[in-house]
KOLDOTOR-805127 format. One record per residue (C-alpha): residue number from 1; residue in three letters; chain; x, y, z. Coordinates in Angstrom, 1 decimal, decimal comma. Example, Ala and Ser with C-alpha at 12.3 -4.5 7.8 and 13.67 -1.06 7.14 Angstrom:
- n / res / chain / u / v / w
- 1 / ALA / A / 12,3 / -4,5 / 7,8 .
- 2 / SER / A / 13,7 / -1,1 / 7,1 .
***
This chain:
- n / res / chain / u / v / w
- 1 / MET / A / 0,0 / 0,0 / 0,0 .
- 2 / ASN / A / 1,3 / 3,4 / -1,0 .
- 3 / ALA / A / 1,0 / 6,5 / 1,1 .
- 4 / ALA / A / 0,3 / 8,6 / -2,0 .
- 5 / ASP / A / -2,7 / 6,3 / -2,9 .
- 6 / LEU / A / -4,0 / 6,7 / 0,6 .
- 7 / ARG / A / -3,8 / 10,5 / 0,5 .
- 8 / ASP / A / -6,2 / 10,5 / -2,4 .
- 9 / LYS / A / -8,9 / 8,7 / -0,4 .
- 10 / THR / A / -11,5 / 10,4 / 1,7 .
- 11 / PRO / A / -11,5 / 10,0 / 5,5 .
- 12 / ASP / A / -14,5 / 7,6 / 5,3 .
- 13 / GLN / A / -12,6 / 5,4 / 2,8 .
- 14 / LEU / A / -9,6 / 5,5 / 5,1 .
- 15 / ARG / A / -11,7 / 4,4 / 8,0 .
- 16 / GLU / A / -13,1 / 1,5 / 6,0 .
- 17 / GLU / A / -9,5 / 0,5 / 4,9 .
- 18 / LEU / A / -8,4 / 0,7 / 8,6 .
- 19 / ALA / A / -11,3 / -1,6 / 9,6 .
- 20 / THR / A / -10,4 / -4,1 / 6,9 .
- 21 / LEU / A / -6,7 / -4,1 / 7,9 .
- 22 / LYS / A / -7,6 / -4,6 / 11,6 .
- 23 / LYS / A / -9,7 / -7,6 / 10,7 .
- 24 / GLU / A / -6,9 / -9,0 / 8,6 .
- 25 / GLN / A / -4,5 / -8,4 / 11,5 .
- 26 / PHE / A / -6,8 / -10,2 / 13,9 .
- 27 / ASN / A / -7,0 / -13,2 / 11,5 .
- 28 / LEU / A / -3,3 / -13,3 / 11,1 .
- 29 / ARG / A / -2,7 / -13,3 / 14,8 .
- 30 / PHE / A / -5,2 / -16,1 / 15,2 .
- 31 / GLN / A / -3,5 / -18,1 / 12,5 .
- 32 / ALA / A / -0,1 / -17,5 / 14,1 .
- 33 / ALA / A / -1,4 / -18,8 / 17,5 .
- 34 / THR / A / -2,7 / -22,0 / 15,9 .
- 35 / ASN / A / 0,4 / -22,5 / 13,8 .
- 36 / GLN / A / -1,5 / -22,1 / 10,5 .
- 37 / LEU / A / 0,2 / -19,0 / 9,3 .
- 38 / GLU / A / 1,6 / -19,4 / 5,8 .
- 39 / ASN / A / 3,4 / -16,0 / 5,4 .
- 40 / PRO / A / 4,7 / -14,5 / 8,6 .
- 41 / ALA / A / 6,0 / -11,5 / 6,8 .
- 42 / ARG / A / 2,4 / -10,5 / 6,1 .
- 43 / MET / A / 1,9 / -9,6 / 9,8 .
- 44 / ARG / A / 4,6 / -6,9 / 9,5 .
- 45 / VAL / A / 3,2 / -5,5 / 6,3 .
- 46 / VAL / A / -0,3 / -5,3 / 7,7 .
- 47 / ARG / A / 0,9 / -3,6 / 10,9 .
- 48 / ARG / A / 2,8 / -1,0 / 8,9 .
- 49 / ASP / A / -0,2 / -0,4 / 6,6 .
- 50 / VAL / A / -2,4 / 0,2 / 9,7 .
- 51 / ALA / A / 0,2 / 2,7 / 10,9 .
- 52 / ARG / A / 0,2 / 4,4 / 7,5 .
- 53 / VAL / A / -3,6 / 4,7 / 7,4 .
- 54 / LYS / A / -3,7 / 6,1 / 11,0 .
- 55 / THR / A / -1,0 / 8,6 / 10,2 .
- 56 / ILE / A / -2,8 / 9,9 / 7,1 .
- 57 / LEU / A / -6,1 / 10,1 / 9,0 .
- 58 / ASN / A / -4,4 / 12,2 / 11,7 .
- 59 / GLN / A / -2,8 / 14,5 / 9,1 .
- 60 / LYS / A / -6,2 / 15,0 / 7,4 .
- 61 / ALA / A / -7,8 / 15,8 / 10,8 .
- 62 / ALA / A / -5,0 / 18,3 / 11,6 .
- 63 / ASP / A / -5,4 / 19,9 / 8,2 .
- 64 / ALA / A / -9,2 / 20,2 / 8,7 .
- 65 / ALA / A / -8,7 / 21,7 / 12,2 .
- 66 / ALA / A / -6,2 / 24,2 / 10,9 .
- 67 / GLU / A / -8,7 / 25,6 / 8,4 .
***
């Protein structure tokens, strides 16, 4: 996921993306706990994508508050 692509989305779309990523993160944690995880690197990618989405949401909120 690219930060530039995320900046083009609306805050509602970003919140939906965040919810989707959180669900995926939960499922990956569950798979890891039951030793069914196929790609352990995916956990790291999803965690960083969550952070990216949250950062851009906070930037958009700060920009809206500054106006």
